[in-house]
BALUM-488119 format. One record per residue (C-alpha): chain; y, x negated, z; residue in three letters. Coordinates in steps of 0.02 Angstrom, whole numbers. Each point is the difference from the previous one (the first is absolute). Example, Ala and Ser with C-alpha at 12.3 -4.5 7.8 and 13.67 -1.06 7.14 Angstrom:
2
<node "A" <-225 -615 390> "ala"> <node "A" <172 -69 -33> "ser"> 
***
This chain:
343
<node "A" <-2317 -870 -3819> "unk"> <node "A" <41 150 -110> "unk"> <node "A" <80 161 60> "unk"> <node "A" <5 178 -67> "unk"> <node "A" <51 166 74> "unk"> <node "A" <-48 184 0> "unk"> <node "A" <132 130 39> "unk"> <node "A" <-87 142 90> "unk"> <node "A" <70 162 68> "unk"> <node "A" <-11 -71 175> "unk"> <node "A" <75 -170 -38> "unk"> <node "A" <-20 -165 -89> "unk"> <node "A" <-165 -94 -2> "unk"> <node "A" <4 -187 -33> "unk"> <node "A" <-155 -89 -65> "unk"> <node "A" <-10 -190 16> "unk"> <node "A" <-132 -89 -104> "unk"> <node "A" <-48 -171 68> "unk"> <node "A" <78 23 172> "unk"> <node "A" <-118 -67 135> "unk"> <node "A" <-58 93 153> "unk"> <node "A" <83 -128 112> "unk"> <node "A" <171 60 -60> "unk"> <node "A" <-31 180 56> "unk"> <node "A" <121 -14 149> "unk"> <node "A" <147 -17 -120> "unk"> <node "A" <-33 177 -67> "unk"> <node "A" <-34 93 162> "unk"> <node "A" <132 129 44> "unk"> <node "A" <-41 -16 186> "unk"> <node "A" <-83 -133 108> "unk"> <node "A" <-176 30 64> "unk"> <node "A" <-63 125 -130> "unk"> <node "A" <-160 98 9> "unk"> <node "A" <-123 -92 -113> "unk"> <node "A" <-148 91 -77> "unk"> <node "A" <-135 -110 -74> "unk"> <node "A" <-188 -3 -25> "unk"> <node "A" <-136 -102 82> "unk"> <node "A" <-17 -126 -141> "unk"> <node "A" <185 -34 -24> "unk"> <node "A" <30 -9 187> "unk"> <node "A" <-141 -124 23> "unk"> <node "A" <65 -114 -137> "unk"> <node "A" <189 14 11> "unk"> <node "A" <50 65 173> "unk"> <node "A" <73 -170 45> "unk"> <node "A" <130 28 -137> "unk"> <node "A" <52 173 62> "unk"> <node "A" <172 17 82> "unk"> <node "A" <10 60 181> "unk"> <node "A" <-40 186 14> "unk"> <node "A" <-130 128 51> "unk"> <node "A" <-153 -21 -112> "unk"> <node "A" <-116 145 -41> "unk"> <node "A" <-162 -44 -87> "unk"> <node "A" <-99 124 -105> "unk"> <node "A" <-168 -18 -85> "unk"> <node "A" <-31 -36 -184> "unk"> <node "A" <-61 101 -148> "unk"> <node "A" <42 170 -73> "unk"> <node "A" <-94 84 142> "unk"> <node "A" <138 -50 123> "unk"> <node "A" <140 81 -103> "unk"> <node "A" <-9 169 86> "unk"> <node "A" <101 117 109> "unk"> <node "A" <-108 -55 147> "unk"> <node "A" <67 -177 -20> "unk"> <node "A" <177 67 -15> "unk"> <node "A" <-25 99 160> "unk"> <node "A" <-57 -156 94> "unk"> <node "A" <154 -95 -60> "unk"> <node "A" <115 144 53> "unk"> <node "A" <-81 -3 173> "unk"> <node "A" <32 -186 18> "unk"> <node "A" <181 19 -56> "unk"> <node "A" <25 135 132> "unk"> <node "A" <-85 -111 131> "unk"> <node "A" <119 -145 -33> "unk"> <node "A" <148 122 -3> "unk"> <node "A" <51 -42 -178> "unk"> <node "A" <160 95 -41> "unk"> <node "A" <101 32 -157> "unk"> <node "A" <79 -173 10> "unk"> <node "A" <-168 -84 -29> "unk"> <node "A" <-55 -79 -164> "unk"> <node "A" <-177 -6 -67> "unk"> <node "A" <-68 -141 -109> "unk"> <node "A" <-166 13 -91> "unk"> <node "A" <-78 -171 -29> "unk"> <node "A" <-153 16 -109> "unk"> <node "A" <-71 77 -157> "unk"> <node "A" <18 172 -73> "unk"> <node "A" <-88 92 141> "unk"> <node "A" <111 -79 133> "unk"> <node "A" <155 39 -104> "unk"> <node "A" <-55 181 -23> "unk"> <node "A" <-33 25 186> "unk"> <node "A" <159 -90 56> "unk"> <node "A" <107 90 -128> "unk"> <node "A" <-72 171 45> "unk"> <node "A" <23 -30 186> "unk"> <node "A" <178 -64 -21> "unk"> <node "A" <46 147 -112> "unk"> <node "A" <-62 131 123> "unk"> <node "A" <14 -70 177> "unk"> <node "A" <155 77 80> "unk"> <node "A" <41 69 -175> "unk"> <node "A" <14 -176 -67> "unk"> <node "A" <39 -178 56> "unk"> <node "A" <44 -157 -99> "unk"> <node "A" <-141 -98 -78> "unk"> <node "A" <-48 -141 -118> "unk"> <node "A" <-154 -91 -63> "unk"> <node "A" <-73 -172 -23> "unk"> <node "A" <-127 25 -140> "unk"> <node "A" <-147 -119 23> "unk"> <node "A" <-113 53 -145> "unk"> <node "A" <27 0 -188> "unk"> <node "A" <-24 188 -7> "unk"> <node "A" <133 28 133> "unk"> <node "A" <120 -120 -84> "unk"> <node "A" <-8 77 -173> "unk"> <node "A" <-25 181 48> "unk"> <node "A" <-44 69 171> "unk"> <node "A" <147 -64 103> "unk"> <node "A" <132 42 -130> "unk"> <node "A" <69 168 -54> "unk"> <node "A" <7 101 160> "unk"> <node "A" <-167 91 -4> "unk"> <node "A" <-78 3 173> "unk"> <node "A" <-162 97 14> "unk"> <node "A" <-165 20 90> "unk"> <node "A" <-166 72 -52> "unk"> <node "A" <-60 171 53> "unk"> <node "A" <-169 82 -16> "unk"> <node "A" <-62 -151 -98> "unk"> <node "A" <136 14 -133> "unk"> <node "A" <125 -139 -27> "unk"> <node "A" <182 16 53> "unk"> <node "A" <-6 189 21> "unk"> <node "A" <129 -6 141> "unk"> <node "A" <156 -106 -12> "unk"> <node "A" <185 -27 -23> "unk"> <node "A" <125 -75 -121> "unk"> <node "A" <107 -123 97> "unk"> <node "A" <57 -174 -50> "unk"> <node "A" <-24 -154 111> "unk"> <node "A" <160 -96 33> "unk"> <node "A" <-83 -160 -59> "unk"> <node "A" <-163 -67 -71> "unk"> <node "A" <-43 -184 12> "unk"> <node "A" <-130 -61 -126> "unk"> <node "A" <-66 -166 65> "unk"> <node "A" <-97 -69 -149> "unk"> <node "A" <-79 -140 102> "unk"> <node "A" <-100 129 99> "unk"> <node "A" <-95 49 -157> "unk"> <node "A" <-105 -159 8> "unk"> <node "A" <-94 66 152> "unk"> <node "A" <-56 159 -88> "unk"> <node "A" <-180 33 -56> "unk"> <node "A" <-33 35 -184> "unk"> <node "A" <-22 185 32> "unk"> <node "A" <178 18 67> "unk"> <node "A" <74 -101 -141> "unk"> <node "A" <-87 116 -124> "unk"> <node "A" <89 148 78> "unk"> <node "A" <168 -81 -35> "unk"> <node "A" <-44 -55 -176> "unk"> <node "A" <-53 177 -45> "unk"> <node "A" <174 62 45> "unk"> <node "A" <83 -144 -95> "unk"> <node "A" <-99 48 -157> "unk"> <node "A" <51 181 29> "unk"> <node "A" <185 -45 5> "unk"> <node "A" <-10 -101 -160> "unk"> <node "A" <-103 132 -90> "unk"> <node "A" <118 142 39> "unk"> <node "A" <169 -85 -21> "unk"> <node "A" <6 -177 -70> "unk"> <node "A" <-93 -60 -155> "unk"> <node "A" <72 -175 20> "unk"> <node "A" <-66 -12 177> "unk"> <node "A" <-170 60 -61> "unk"> <node "A" <-6 -137 -132> "unk"> <node "A" <55 -132 126> "unk"> <node "A" <-136 57 120> "unk"> <node "A" <-129 -13 -138> "unk"> <node "A" <56 -179 -28> "unk"> <node "A" <8 -49 183> "unk"> <node "A" <-145 99 74> "unk"> <node "A" <-93 -157 54> "unk"> <node "A" <155 -72 84> "unk"> <node "A" <33 167 84> "unk"> <node "A" <-177 5 70> "unk"> <node "A" <25 -177 65> "unk"> <node "A" <164 54 85> "unk"> <node "A" <107 -121 -99> "unk"> <node "A" <166 8 97> "unk"> <node "A" <115 25 -149> "unk"> <node "A" <-113 127 -84> "unk"> <node "A" <-27 101 160> "unk"> <node "A" <185 3 43> "unk"> <node "A" <41 62 -175> "unk"> <node "A" <-136 134 2> "unk"> <node "A" <50 64 172> "unk"> <node "A" <184 4 -47> "unk"> <node "A" <-30 81 -170> "unk"> <node "A" <-111 132 80> "unk"> <node "A" <133 37 128> "unk"> <node "A" <135 12 -134> "unk"> <node "A" <-105 134 -87> "unk"> <node "A" <-38 96 159> "unk"> <node "A" <176 -12 71> "unk"> <node "A" <78 56 -164> "unk"> <node "A" <-112 153 -6> "unk"> <node "A" <25 41 184> "unk"> <node "A" <189 -17 -15> "unk"> <node "A" <-7 136 -133> "unk"> <node "A" <-127 113 85> "unk"> <node "A" <-24 -38 184> "unk"> <node "A" <-100 155 45> "unk"> <node "A" <-117 7 -150> "unk"> <node "A" <64 153 -89> "unk"> <node "A" <-14 -79 -173> "unk"> <node "A" <-1 -181 -56> "unk"> <node "A" <-72 -72 161> "unk"> <node "A" <-162 88 -43> "unk"> <node "A" <-28 -139 -128> "unk"> <node "A" <-42 -115 145> "unk"> <node "A" <-159 102 23> "unk"> <node "A" <-79 -68 -159> "unk"> <node "A" <-186 -22 35> "unk"> <node "A" <15 78 172> "unk"> <node "A" <-57 178 -36> "unk"> <node "A" <-175 -55 -48> "unk"> <node "A" <17 -155 109> "unk"> <node "A" <32 90 164> "unk"> <node "A" <-144 119 -34> "unk"> <node "A" <-117 -146 -37> "unk"> <node "A" <61 -93 154> "unk"> <node "A" <-34 151 112> "unk"> <node "A" <-175 29 -68> "unk"> <node "A" <-62 -179 -15> "unk"> <node "A" <98 -90 135> "unk"> <node "A" <39 -145 -118> "unk"> <node "A" <162 -96 30> "unk"> <node "A" <160 80 -64> "unk"> <node "A" <28 -129 -138> "unk"> <node "A" <-174 21 -73> "unk"> <node "A" <16 190 0> "unk"> <node "A" <172 -4 -80> "unk"> <node "A" <-62 -124 -131> "unk"> <node "A" <-139 120 -50> "unk"> <node "A" <126 142 8> "unk"> <node "A" <118 -90 -120> "unk"> <node "A" <-141 -22 -125> "unk"> <node "A" <-41 185 10> "unk"> <node "A" <184 45 -21> "unk"> <node "A" <16 -119 -147> "unk"> <node "A" <-152 82 -78> "unk"> <node "A" <83 170 16> "unk"> <node "A" <161 -74 -73> "unk"> <node "A" <-100 -61 -150> "unk"> <node "A" <-88 167 -16> "unk"> <node "A" <169 85 -9> "unk"> <node "A" <61 -122 -133> "unk"> <node "A" <128 -90 108> "unk"> <node "A" <-76 -175 -4> "unk"> <node "A" <-114 -90 -121> "unk"> <node "A" <-176 -57 36> "unk"> <node "A" <66 -179 -7> "unk"> <node "A" <128 36 135> "unk"> <node "A" <-133 78 111> "unk"> <node "A" <-110 -153 -28> "unk"> <node "A" <144 -116 48> "unk"> <node "A" <22 92 164> "unk"> <node "A" <-186 -14 37> "unk"> <node "A" <-1 -185 -46> "unk"> <node "A" <146 -38 115> "unk"> <node "A" <-81 90 146> "unk"> <node "A" <-159 -100 -29> "unk"> <node "A" <100 -163 -4> "unk"> <node "A" <63 44 173> "unk"> <node "A" <-178 37 61> "unk"> <node "A" <31 187 8> "unk"> <node "A" <-131 128 -54> "unk"> <node "A" <22 105 -157> "unk"> <node "A" <-134 124 50> "unk"> <node "A" <-113 42 145> "unk"> <node "A" <-139 117 52> "unk"> <node "A" <46 149 108> "unk"> <node "A" <-49 178 42> "unk"> <node "A" <87 95 -140> "unk"> <node "A" <-5 169 87> "unk"> <node "A" <76 -71 159> "unk"> <node "A" <139 -85 -98> "unk"> <node "A" <34 163 -91> "unk"> <node "A" <14 90 167> "unk"> <node "A" <122 -132 64> "unk"> <node "A" <105 18 -157> "unk"> <node "A" <27 183 43> "unk"> <node "A" <81 -52 165> "unk"> <node "A" <118 -129 -74> "unk"> <node "A" <174 18 74> "unk"> <node "A" <75 -11 -175> "unk"> <node "A" <-88 162 -47> "unk"> <node "A" <101 155 -41> "unk"> <node "A" <-102 156 -33> "unk"> <node "A" <-137 -37 -127> "unk"> <node "A" <79 -163 -58> "unk"> <node "A" <48 -174 58> "unk"> <node "A" <156 -103 -36> "unk"> <node "A" <-97 -136 -91> "unk"> <node "A" <65 -169 -61> "unk"> <node "A" <-48 -54 -175> "unk"> <node "A" <43 -159 -95> "unk"> <node "A" <112 24 -151> "unk"> <node "A" <-37 -174 -64> "unk"> <node "A" <-14 -153 112> "unk"> <node "A" <160 -14 101> "unk"> <node "A" <44 184 -14> "unk"> <node "A" <-62 155 89> "unk"> <node "A" <20 187 5> "unk"> <node "A" <-42 134 128> "unk"> <node "A" <-88 155 -66> "unk"> <node "A" <-71 152 86> "unk"> <node "A" <-186 -16 -36> "unk"> <node "A" <-116 145 41> "unk"> <node "A" <-131 -43 129> "unk"> <node "A" <-131 61 -122> "unk"> <node "A" <52 -134 -125> "unk"> <node "A" <-8 -135 133> "unk"> <node "A" <-173 59 49> "unk"> <node "A" <-57 -4 -181> "unk"> <node "A" <69 -175 -25> "unk"> <node "A" <-82 -64 158> "unk"> <node "A" <-165 79 -51> "unk"> <node "A" <7 -88 -168> "unk"> <node "A" <58 -168 67> "unk"> <node "A" <-101 -21 159> "unk"> <node "A" <-174 -79 5> "unk"> 
***
């Protein structure tokens, strides 16, 4: 097991890579927590949950709404949960978002932690203190910054995931390497086949290295006023594509990274060879480097991106593989680039 920490405004968050779900009781601040999970995780792993009140939500982005939050609030009121309670989200990124948002807002905030059961949650969604829900069809438009007390990353749970969910995690791993660690990028190029096969040593290293990158950035910029914006590489185009097409998050972000790399090349920040290496790595991990979508609809979604300020967007570009920079890009330039690059 490997451990790292994030120091947030509200307290210390401890992330444990390789700690199994069965050891969750050792990290609970109170007995009998409120457990929030989804139908799939509950069906498969409920026998490993500690004693507590279990709330089960549905699956998919469509469930990550204020309506779901309201239903959870109502159940918390019904069981008379008070400020001494603790909430644990056991599941993927959607469960962690819902559990974190509820815990951060119910009674002005109660203690909470996560057991991340998907690769996406382990390398990204459960870590860093962002807790958000979708609104009006747009991702994470309502949310909080609040760190979980603990995150357990049980690597053995990854073997039950379908390919689509693994792709979501691998897209974020590529993102972390591309923006912050050239050595990690090269190692991933070398070990892509082993990563896809969930080789234990390779996966543990990739999860830990991703978390080192994210935790380092979050420790410097918890509330995304500057450097943390780098973690959005590929997500400006990616979220718009995801909204319009409904493709899985990882596939949309993969296509978004290619578009962002193309803009980086167009601005003279990376070479054509570096862009090609990024595309080749994504393909090795069975991620798309392009897709067909309604260009006008994606352009409309871009205009509602939460990173927008005025007529521009805080946009992440590669400054070579393993380095990144945030620039204010006019929406008009993003529209032009998308028009040129899309099918």
